[in-house]
C-alpha positions in Angstrom: 46.6 -133.7 -44.8 47.4 -130.1 -45.7 49.5 -129.2 -42.8 47.4 -126.2 -42.4 44.5 -128.7 -41.9 46.5 -130.2 -39.4 47.5 -126.9 -37.7 43.5 -126.3 -37.0 42.7 -129.5 -35.8 45.8 -129.8 -33.3 44.8 -126.1 -32.5 41.0 -127.4 -31.8 42.1 -130.0 -29.3 44.3 -127.8 -27.2 43.3 -126.4 -23.8 42.6 -123.0 -24.2 42.6 -119.4 -21.7 40.4 -116.0 -22.9 42.8 -115.3 -24.5 44.0 -118.0 -26.5 40.1 -119.2 -27.4 40.1 -115.4 -28.6 43.1 -115.6 -31.2 41.8 -119.0 -32.5 38.2 -118.1 -33.2 39.8 -114.9 -34.9 41.5 -117.4 -36.9 38.9 -119.1 -38.0 36.7 -116.1 -39.1 40.1 -114.9 -41.4 40.2 -118.6 -42.7 36.8 -118.9 -43.5 36.0 -121.6 -40.9 32.5 -119.8 -39.9 31.2 -122.8 -38.7 34.1 -123.3 -36.1 34.5 -119.4 -35.7 30.6 -119.7 -34.4 31.4 -122.6 -31.9 34.4 -121.1 -30.0 32.3 -118.0 -29.8 29.3 -120.1 -28.4 32.1 -121.8 -25.4 33.0 -118.4 -24.4 30.0 -117.2 -24.0 29.0 -120.8 -22.1 32.2 -119.4 -20.0 30.8 -116.4 -18.7 31.0 -114.3 -15.2 28.1 -111.8 -14.5 30.7 -109.1 -15.0 30.3 -109.5 -18.6 34.2 -111.4 -19.0 33.8 -114.4 -21.3 36.1 -117.3 -21.8 36.8 -117.6 -18.0 38.4 -120.8 -16.5 40.1 -121.4 -13.3 41.6 -118.9 -11.0 41.3 -115.8 -13.5 42.2 -112.2 -13.1 42.4 -111.5 -16.6 41.1 -107.9 -17.6 41.7 -107.3 -21.4 42.3 -111.0 -22.2 38.6 -111.7 -22.3 37.8 -109.0 -24.8 39.5 -110.8 -27.7 36.8 -113.0 -28.1 34.6 -109.9 -28.6 34.8 -110.0 -32.6 34.3 -113.5 -32.7 31.1 -113.4 -30.1 29.9 -110.0 -32.4 30.4 -112.4 -35.7 28.4 -115.2 -34.1 25.6 -112.5 -33.5 25.5 -111.6 -37.1 25.4 -114.8 -38.1 23.1 -116.6 -36.4 20.6 -114.1 -34.6 20.7 -116.0 -31.2 19.9 -113.6 -28.5 22.4 -115.4 -26.7 25.4 -113.5 -28.4 23.8 -110.7 -28.5 23.8 -110.3 -24.4 27.0 -111.7 -24.3 28.4 -109.2 -26.8 26.4 -106.0 -25.0 28.1 -107.4 -21.5 31.4 -107.8 -22.9 31.3 -104.4 -24.3 30.0 -102.6 -21.0 33.3 -104.4 -19.2 35.3 -102.9 -22.1 34.3 -99.3 -22.3 32.7 -98.9 -18.5 33.4 -102.1 -16.0 37.4 -102.8 -16.6 40.2 -101.4 -13.9 41.6 -99.0 -15.4 44.0 -95.9 -13.9 42.9 -91.9 -13.8 43.8 -90.9 -17.4 41.2 -94.0 -18.4 43.9 -96.7 -19.4 42.7 -100.3 -19.2 45.1 -103.2 -17.0 46.1 -106.1 -18.2 45.4 -107.9 -14.7 43.5 -107.7 -11.7 46.4 -108.2 -9.4 48.6 -105.1 -9.8 48.0 -102.2 -11.7 50.3 -103.2 -14.6 50.2 -102.3 -18.9 51.5 -105.4 -20.8 52.3 -105.4 -24.6 49.7 -107.9 -24.6 46.5 -105.6 -24.2 47.2 -104.1 -27.7 45.9 -107.1 -29.2 43.2 -108.0 -26.3 41.4 -104.7 -26.2 41.7 -102.1 -28.7 40.6 -104.4 -31.7 37.3 -105.4 -30.1 36.6 -101.6 -29.2 37.0 -100.4 -33.4 35.2 -103.3 -34.1 32.0 -102.3 -31.7 32.4 -98.5 -33.6 34.4 -96.8 -30.7 37.3 -95.8 -32.4 38.1 -92.9 -30.1 38.4 -95.3 -27.0 40.8 -97.5 -29.3 43.1 -94.9 -29.6 43.1 -93.8 -26.5 43.5 -97.6 -24.7 46.5 -97.4 -28.2 47.7 -94.7 -27.4 48.3 -95.2 -23.5 49.9 -98.6 -24.2 52.5 -96.9 -26.2 53.2 -93.8 -24.4 54.9 -96.2 -21.3 55.9 -99.5 -23.1 57.8 -97.7 -26.3 61.2 -97.4 -26.1 62.9 -94.7 -28.1 66.2 -95.9 -28.0 65.4 -99.9 -29.6 62.7 -98.8 -31.6 60.5 -101.7 -30.0 58.1 -102.2 -27.3 58.6 -103.7 -23.4 57.0 -106.3 -22.0 55.2 -105.1 -18.3 54.5 -101.4 -16.9 53.7 -100.9 -13.1 51.5 -97.5 -13.2 51.8 -96.9 -9.4 55.4 -97.8 -9.4 56.3 -95.8 -12.6 58.9 -98.6 -13.7 59.1 -101.7 -15.9 57.5 -105.3 -14.2 59.8 -106.7 -17.4 61.4 -104.3 -19.7 62.2 -107.0 -21.9 61.9 -106.5 -25.7 59.6 -109.9 -25.3 59.2 -110.8 -29.3 55.6 -112.4 -28.8 54.5 -109.1 -27.3 55.7 -106.8 -29.9 53.7 -109.3 -32.2 50.8 -109.0 -30.0 51.2 -105.2 -31.0 51.9 -105.3 -34.3 49.3 -107.9 -35.1 46.4 -105.6 -33.0 47.4 -102.1 -34.1 47.2 -103.4 -38.0 43.5 -105.2 -36.9 42.6 -101.2 -35.8 44.1 -100.2 -38.8 42.1 -102.0 -41.2 39.0 -101.1 -39.2 39.3 -97.2 -38.9 37.3 -95.3 -41.4 38.6 -93.6 -44.1 38.4 -90.0 -42.6 40.8 -91.3 -39.7 43.6 -89.9 -42.4 45.8 -88.3 -39.3 45.1 -91.8 -37.0 45.6 -94.1 -39.9 48.8 -92.7 -40.3 49.9 -92.7 -37.2 49.4 -96.4 -36.4 51.3 -97.2 -39.4 54.1 -95.6 -38.7 53.9 -97.0 -35.5 53.7 -100.4 -37.0 56.9 -99.5 -39.4 58.6 -98.7 -36.4 58.8 -102.1 -34.7 58.6 -104.0 -38.1 62.0 -102.2 -39.4 63.6 -102.2 -35.8 62.8 -106.1 -35.5 64.5 -107.1 -38.6 67.4 -106.1 -37.7 67.6 -109.0 -35.4 66.0 -111.5 -37.5 68.1 -114.3 -37.9 69.8 -116.4 -41.0 66.8 -118.6 -40.3 64.4 -116.0 -41.0 63.3 -116.8 -36.8 64.4 -114.3 -34.3 64.7 -115.1 -30.4 62.7 -115.2 -27.7 63.5 -111.8 -26.2 64.3 -109.9 -29.9 67.3 -108.6 -28.8 68.8 -111.0 -27.0 70.7 -114.1 -28.8 71.1 -115.9 -25.2 67.4 -116.2 -25.4 65.9 -119.4 -26.9 65.3 -119.2 -31.0 61.3 -118.9 -31.4 59.0 -118.9 -34.1 55.6 -117.6 -33.3 57.0 -114.1 -33.4 57.8 -114.7 -37.1 54.5 -115.5 -37.6 53.1 -112.5 -36.2 55.4 -110.4 -38.3 54.5 -112.3 -41.6 50.8 -111.7 -40.8 51.1 -108.1 -40.0 53.3 -107.6 -43.5 50.8 -109.7 -45.5 47.9 -107.8 -43.7 49.7 -104.5 -45.0 50.3 -105.8 -48.0 46.7 -106.8 -48.7 45.6 -103.6 -47.6 47.8 -101.2 -49.4 49.2 -99.8 -46.3 52.6 -101.2 -46.5 55.0 -101.0 -49.8 56.2 -104.3 -51.1 59.7 -102.5 -51.3 60.6 -99.8 -48.7 62.9 -97.4 -50.3 63.0 -95.4 -47.2 64.3 -98.8 -45.3 65.8 -100.7 -48.4 63.1 -103.4 -47.2 61.5 -105.9 -49.4 58.6 -106.6 -46.8 57.1 -109.4 -49.4 60.6 -111.3 -49.4 60.7 -111.0 -45.8 57.5 -112.2 -45.1 57.9 -114.7 -48.1 61.2 -116.1 -46.1 59.4 -116.3 -42.6 56.5 -118.1 -44.0 58.9 -120.7 -45.5 61.0 -120.8 -42.3 57.9 -122.0 -40.1 56.4 -124.6 -43.4 59.2 -126.3 -41.7 58.6 -126.0 -37.8 55.3 -127.9 -38.4 55.3 -131.4 -37.1 53.7 -134.3 -38.2 50.7 -134.2 -35.8 50.1 -130.5 -36.9 52.0 -128.6 -33.9 54.3 -125.5 -34.6 57.1 -126.2 -33.1 59.5 -123.8 -31.3 56.6 -121.3 -30.2 56.7 -119.3 -26.5 55.2 -122.6 -25.0 52.3 -122.6 -22.9 51.8 -122.7 -19.7 54.7 -120.3 -18.8 55.5 -118.9 -21.8 59.2 -118.8 -20.6 60.7 -121.8 -23.1 60.6 -123.2 -26.2 57.1 -125.6 -26.7 53.3 -125.7 -28.3 50.7 -122.7 -27.6 47.3 -122.0 -29.1 48.3 -118.8 -30.4 51.1 -120.3 -32.0 48.8 -122.3 -33.7 46.7 -119.6 -34.5 49.3 -117.2 -35.9 49.8 -119.9 -38.6 46.1 -119.9 -39.6 46.2 -116.4 -39.3 49.6 -115.8 -41.6 48.5 -118.3 -44.3 44.8 -116.4 -44.2 46.0 -113.2 -45.1 48.8 -114.5 -47.6 45.9 -116.4 -48.9 44.3 -112.8 -49.4 47.6 -110.9 -51.1 46.7 -114.1 -53.9 49.6 -116.2 -52.8 49.3 -120.2 -53.6 49.8 -122.7 -50.9 53.4 -124.0 -49.8 52.3 -127.6 -50.4 
C-alpha cells in the first residue's frame, strides 16, 4: 500500500477535536476523496451545539476552531443538497460572523476562557469567511491577528496575545502556528476575486515574509525545530509539511515564483527537499512521526493535523503536476 493511502487510513482512525475534524475534511476535499469529506462533514454536524458550533466534544471552549469545518460542510451541502448541511452551514456562518466573542474592533478570540488571539485562528476562521463570500470580514480578521502577532524583528508570528493584558501569553515563534497562518492565508488568497488586487498583494507579501524568514532556520535535513528560532526545542515535522503545502499551492496558482530573484531562493527545490524528507518520517502504519504531538502539543509525536498536512502537501504537489515519490 502506498504511503499516502496509509497516512489517510491512519488519520481516519485517530480521535479528532473540532479543528482536527476540519483539517482532516479539508485534506480529503483537496485530495479528491469526496465521500470521505462528506462523511467527515456529517459527523461534524452530528456534534453541533445550539449556538451553531460543530464538531464539539467534551469540555469545549473553542471559538474559531469549529469554523475549520465550514468549507467541508459547504462542500457536502453542494454535493448532496441535504437540508441537514444547509442548516448547519448557515448556523455556523452566523456564529462566525455575528455570535462569536470578539473585541471592540470585531476581532474574534480563540477560546472562551481568555480574551486571547492565537496564531492558529489564521487557518480556522478566515478561509471559511472567504469561502462564504465574506471577503471584508476575512480581511478584517487576518489584519487583526497580524497586527498583534507579527514580530517585525524576526519576520515571524508569535503564538498567543492576551488582548486585555496587552501582552503575549506566549511570544514564541511556534512552527506549526506559523504553518497555520501560511496555510490559512494561502487558502484565502486562492479564493479572493481577481479585482482584490491590493489585498492579494498584501497576502502574498505576508506569506513571503514568513517563508523567507523561516527558511533561515531550516535544518540540513529540511526539517525545523518546534520553535522556529530555538535549536533547543525538538525537531518537528509538520511545519515543514505546512510550508511545502504553501509553496506547492503558490506555484500551482502562480502567485509564487519558482525562483525568487530578490531573495535568491529556489522555492520548488525547497519544497521538493521537504517532501523527500517528510516521506522518510512516515512509519509502516502510516503515522507521520515527529510532528508536534497531540494531545498537549508540547512534544514530538503524532497528530491528526500532521496526517492531514501530509495529504494536503501531496494534493498540492499533484496539482502542480509532480509525480509520486513511490
